[in-house]
N, C-alpha and C positions, 0 to 999 in steps of 0.2 A: 077911678080909683084903681089902686097902687097892684101892681103884678101881686102875684103871691113869691114868697122867698127861694121856690123852688125855680119858677120863672125867670126870676132877677138872677139867679145862679146859672140857670145855661143860658143866659143873655152874657153875662159875664165872660164865660168858659167859651162861645163862640166867640166873642170879640177879640180876644186874646189868641186863640187857635188859629183867628183868622192873620191876627198882627204877624204870629210866627212863621204860618206858610209864606205869608208875605216876605219877611225878613230874607229867605232863599233867593230873593230877586237881587235882594243890596250885597250879594256876596260876590266880589270881583276881582282886579289885580289887587286891589289894595290891601284884601287878607291875606294873599300869598307875600305881599310886601310885608305887611304888621308880624307873619310867622318868621319870616326871613330876620328879623331882630330880635325877636323872642329866641329862634334858634343860635345865632348869633351873640348874644349879650354873655361877657364874661362877670356880670353881676348879680344882682337881682331884678328882680320884675318890681316895680312901685305903683300899687294903684292909688289913686283918689279921687275924690267927689265931693259932693255936700247935699246935704240934705238926702232925700229916701236913696239918690245915686251910692252914696259912699256908705249904704249898707248894702247894696250890690256888691259893690266895689270889695267889700269884706268877705265876701262869699266867694268871689272870684279868686282873692287872696286864699283861703282857705282850700281850693280846687284846685288850684296851681300847688299849693304845697304839698298836700298829698298824692300829687301823682307827678313828682318830680320837678316842678319847675320853681327854683326857691324864690319866696315872694314876700312882701310887705304892706299894710296899710298905713296910709297919711293922708288924714283929714285935712282938705282944703283948706279951713279956717285955720286949721293950728298949723300948719305949714308956715304960714305968714306970722305967724306968734313963736318960734322957733322949732318946730319940726322939723323945717325943710333940711335940717342937718340929716335926717333920714337918707336923703338921697345922694349916693355917692358917684364917684366919676363914671363908672362902666356900668352903672342903671339905666334900665330901659324905664320910662314912666309911660302909665296909660291911667288916662284922667275920663271918667265920664261924665257926663251932665248931658240932661235932654234937651235944654236949651243951648248948650256952649257959650253962654253969655253972663252967668252968676257974676256978681262983683267979686267972689273967692275966686272962683277959676282964671278971671281976665285979669286979677292980680298976680295971680300964679304961674301963668302961661310963660311969660318973660322970666321970669326966673329960672324958671326948667331951661328955657333956652339959651340965658346966657350962662347957664352952667355946661351948656355943650351937650347935654341928655337928648337921646332920641326921644321923642315924645309921641303916642299912637293916643289918638283920639277915639270915644264913642260915643256918639252924639246922634240927637233927630235933626240936626240942625246943620245943613253942608254951607252957610252962609255965615255960620256964627265964627266969633273970632277962634276957639277953639279948634272948629274944623279946618279954618284957611292957614293957622298958626303950625297947627298941626305936621307932623314927619310923615304919617301915614294917617287918615280918615274913615272910620269904621261906619257908615249908615246905620241907625238903630230906627229910623223914621216910622212911625206910627200913624194911620189913619185917623184913631180915634183912640183916648183912653176910655177904659170900661167904667171908670166914674162917670155917672148920669149927667155931670157938668162938666165934663170933658175938661177936669182942672186936674184932682188928684192922680200922681203918677201911679198908675197901675199896669196896663199895657206895657206902656214906655219902659217900667224899671224889669218888666218880665222878658221884652225884647233885651234890653240889656245884659240880664242874664244870660238869656240863650247864646248870645255873641259871646259872651265870656267861656262860654261851656265849649262851644265850637272851640277856640283857640286852645283850650286845652286839652280835648280828646285829641286837638291834630298837633300837637306837641308831645302829647304820650303815643300816637301811633308813630310818627315819626321818629321819636328817640327808642321805639320797640319797647317800651315800657310796659312789662308782664306782669302776671301776680304775685309772683316772688319780690318784686321791685313794692308794689303797692303793699304788701304785709308788712316790709321794713317800715312804713311811716303810716300802719293803721294795728299797732301791737295790741293794742286794749281792744275792748268789746267782745261784741258777736261777729260783727266783720272780722276783726283779726285774728280770731280763734278759727273762724272757717280757713282761712288764709293758713296759718303754722299749727296749728294744733293738731299734733300728730298720734295715731292710735296708741302707740308705745306710752305715749305721754297719759294717757286717760286712764288706760288699763295699769299701769304701774300699781295702784295702792289694791286693787283688787286680790283677794283669793283665786286659787289658780288648781280650781278643781282637776282631778284625774283619777282614772281607775285602769287598769289594765284589762284586755279581753277576756281573759278567762273569770274575772273577779265576780262575784255574787251578783244578784239584784240586792239582798242586803246592804253590801257592800257601796252600791251604788247610789242605794236611797238615803245611805248613811254620807255617802262624800257630799253628794247635792244641797241635803239637808244641813249639814254641817258648815259649807262655804257659802251659802246664802245667795248663789246667782242663778238658780234655777233651772240649772246645767251643769253637766260635767264632761267632760274630753275624756276620750279614749285612747289610749297612746300606747304602743309596743315596747318591748325592752329598752330602744334606745332613745325613748319620748320622743319617738315621731307620730304626726297626728292621725289617725287613720278612722276616726268615729266620734259622734258625740250624739251624748242621751239628754233630752229635756224632760223637765217633769211631767211636760204634757205628754212624751213618750211613755212613761210611767201610767200615767192614766189609762191611756190609749191600750197599753198592753194589759193591764189588771182587768178592764174590760171584756178582752178577747178569750184571755186563759185562766183558768183556774187553777191549772199545776203550775207554780211559781217557783218550785223548789227547787228546780234543776235549770232554770234560766241563767245565763250569764249576760256580762254585758255587750259581748259582738253579738249575741240575740237579738238585740232590741235596737244597737245604735243606726244611729243613719252613716251611711257610708259614704267617704268621699262630700262633707259637709263644708256649707258653706263657709270660707274662712278670709283672713284677712291679714296682710304681713303689718308690722308692726310700724313700718316707716310710712303707711301710706297716712294720709289726710283724716282726721276723727270725723271730718262732715263726707269723708266718701265711703264711711262705716256706716254712716247715719244711711245714705242714699241706699248702699245695697240692703240695710234689714225694711226697707220702705217697699221696694222692688220686690222683696222675696217674703214680705210681711212676717219678720222674724222679731224677736226684741232682741237677740245674743248672736253674737258673732266669734268666732275661735281665732284668736290671735296666734300668727307664725312668726318665726324667725326661720325662713326657708322652709324646709318640713319639720321642723323641733317646734313641739309646743310652746307657746309662751303665755298663754294666758288666755283670759274671756273679757272681750267689751260689751256691756249692757245699755241697753237705750236709756235707762236712768243716767248713767253717766254723762252721755249725751245731754240730756235732758239738765241735768247738774250745771254743765256746763255752758249752759244757755243755748246750744245751737240748736234747740228745738223752740 
């Protein structure tokens, strides 16, 4: 009787996890040599493969490019029909192949060698032509594919992917690649916004509700209602931030006090309110709101009041 889908999934995960764990035993001096070649590469890193390995090669290219290692993909079959022109004199070539003996790979190897390019092999067969001809061989041998017939590339391609990630992360750390560098290559989408979007960029189009400390409760309510942010800053004559009043503060005050005729902004404001400078990252504002269970922050430029950032602004930007 066949296993349940859940048990099959657990078996696949266990097999692949074991293979990745075993991969650590295969990291040796060859890995250091591969990193040295990639660090000293004055051109690009060209990755190639056939079948499922070609798909893994494309993912590694994407990871390299996004982390500061210029890379390009070349399909092994297409290389034999004109795409070999992708490879330039100072490029380093990485070929991925489980067997290392696929016909296209065997045909490609001497061409790369004749060009004089350094060749790094990522393969699960240390006796293959690819492994023997490469300048550096990175072993990704696995004991068993997750496929029940031990045929479809599953565990082996996972091992290739992890080896590629290990190379990419190692190069990142050796280059001192920081989040600011990462942002340059990821300007779009939520990830990019988390890395470059500033508070000042987000709140620039918002109203800037503000009252003076002596202004009346009626004036406070009008300002909060008019500016539609559920809050107003309280400032001094020099426009320094001295407090904040939310619509929640108003409700709590009305519950406690029957005599509201003589109440001024200074009587109900929260002194020394949570605030953030405009140059901070928007994601930092989000963290502050979450930690303090609030939905708005006053924005400052030094001590000067500069506006309000609302959690709805961050929602619109896709940061939540």
